C-alpha positions in Angstrom: -10.8 20.5 34.0 -7.9 18.3 35.3 -9.2 14.9 36.3 -7.2 12.8 38.8 -7.3 9.1 38.7 -5.3 6.9 41.0 -6.9 3.5 40.5 -8.3 3.6 44.0 -10.9 6.3 44.2 -10.9 8.4 47.3 -14.0 10.2 48.6 -16.2 7.7 46.8 -19.8 8.7 46.3 -22.4 6.1 47.0 -23.1 4.3 43.7 -26.5 5.0 42.2 -27.7 4.1 38.8 -28.7 7.7 38.3 -25.2 8.9 38.8 -23.9 6.3 36.3 -26.6 7.4 33.8 -25.6 11.0 34.2 -22.0 10.1 33.5 -23.1 8.1 30.4 -25.3 11.0 29.3 -22.4 13.5 29.6 -20.2 11.1 27.6 -22.8 10.8 24.8 -23.1 14.6 24.7 -19.4 15.0 24.2 -18.8 16.3 27.7 -15.9 13.9 28.3 -14.3 15.6 31.3 -17.6 15.7 33.1 -18.3 12.1 32.3 -14.9 11.0 33.6 -15.3 13.2 36.7 -18.7 11.6 37.5 -17.5 8.1 37.0 -14.2 8.2 38.9 -15.7 8.4 42.4 -18.2 5.6 41.8 -16.0 2.9 40.2 -15.4 1.1 43.4 -19.1 0.6 43.9 -20.0 -0.7 40.4 -20.8 -4.3 39.7 -18.7 -4.1 36.5 -15.6 -2.1 37.2 -14.1 -3.1 33.8 -16.9 -1.4 31.9 -16.9 1.6 34.2 -13.1 2.1 34.0 -13.0 1.5 30.2 -15.7 4.1 29.7 -13.9 6.5 32.0 -10.6 5.9 30.1 -12.3 6.7 26.8 -13.7 9.9 28.3 -10.2 10.7 29.7 -8.7 10.4 26.2 -11.4 12.7 24.8 -10.8 15.1 27.7 -7.1 15.4 26.7 -5.8 13.2 29.5 -4.6 10.2 27.4 -1.7 9.3 29.8 -4.2 8.5 32.6 -6.3 6.5 30.1 -3.2 4.6 28.9 -2.6 3.4 32.5 -6.2 2.2 32.8 -6.2 0.4 29.5 -2.8 -1.2 30.2 -3.9 -2.4 33.6 -7.0 -4.1 32.1 -5.1 -5.5 29.2 -2.7 -7.1 31.7 -5.8 -8.7 33.2 -7.5 -9.6 29.9 -4.5 -10.3 27.6 -6.6 -11.4 24.7 -8.9 -8.4 24.5 -8.4 -6.9 21.1 -10.7 -3.9 21.9 -8.6 -3.0 24.9 -5.4 -3.3 22.9 -6.9 -1.0 20.2 -7.9 1.5 22.9 -4.5 1.3 24.5 -2.9 2.1 21.2 -5.3 4.9 20.6 -4.5 6.5 23.9 -0.7 6.1 23.1 -1.2 7.9 19.8 -2.9 10.8 21.7 0.0 11.3 24.2 1.9 11.0 21.7 3.9 7.8 22.2 4.1 6.6 18.6 6.7 3.9 19.4 4.4 2.4 22.1 1.4 2.7 19.8 3.2 0.9 17.0 4.2 -1.9 19.3 0.6 -2.2 20.5 -0.9 -2.3 16.9 1.8 -4.8 15.8 0.6 -7.0 18.7 -3.0 -6.7 17.4 -1.8 -7.5 13.8 0.1 -10.6 14.9 -3.3 -11.9 16.2 -5.4 -10.6 13.4 -3.2 -9.6 10.4 -5.9 -7.8 8.5 -7.6 -5.8 11.3 -8.5 -2.6 9.5 -8.2 -0.2 12.5 -4.9 -1.7 13.6 -3.6 -1.4 10.0 -4.6 2.2 9.8 -3.2 3.3 13.1 0.0 1.2 12.8 0.5 3.0 9.5 0.0 6.3 11.2 2.4 5.4 14.0 5.0 4.2 11.6 4.7 7.3 9.5 5.0 9.6 12.6 8.1 7.6 13.6 9.7 8.2 10.2 9.2 4.7 8.9 7.5 5.4 5.5 8.0 1.9 4.1 6.3 0.2 7.1 3.5 2.8 7.0 3.0 2.1 3.3 2.8 -1.7 3.9 0.1 -1.2 6.5 -1.9 1.2 4.4 -1.6 -1.0 1.2 -3.1 -3.9 3.2 -5.8 -1.6 4.4 -6.6 -0.3 0.9 -6.8 -3.9 -0.4 -9.4 -4.5 2.3 -11.3 -1.2 2.0 -10.6 0.6 -1.3 -13.0 3.3 -0.2 -10.4 4.4 2.4 -8.0 5.6 -0.3 -8.6 9.3 0.6 -8.0 8.6 4.2 -4.6 7.0 3.6 -3.7 9.8 1.2 -4.4 12.3 3.9 -2.3 10.6 6.5 
């Protein structure tokens, strides 16, 4: 199912808590395309558009539409420039597109603010590896292994 998101929903359904709960239920059941489809028309009616759009963007990534999710995450990161969770989600969506160069820049941004963030280290290493920068990938993964030795198999598999 192709989901269209323009940032200004057209044909909005009246918001109801039931509709939002149905979308959330679809999301938790792994029905990501359905969750995103349910959320999109109601976003304009929600009290918390950030949470709704963020959930929708996560569902879009899972539904194979990472480019649309990237636009949503980037818009909100512009509005919330210190939100590390948004930055991590932005990088995750960029990895899925794949835009490894953009993902690496995003994770480097996170690591400048929190040099030992384990998720940023892991995914920066993956991005660097996919871009053909094995030395940089190894640096990120060595820091990750120093923090979490139990992740040795994960780094080996990457």
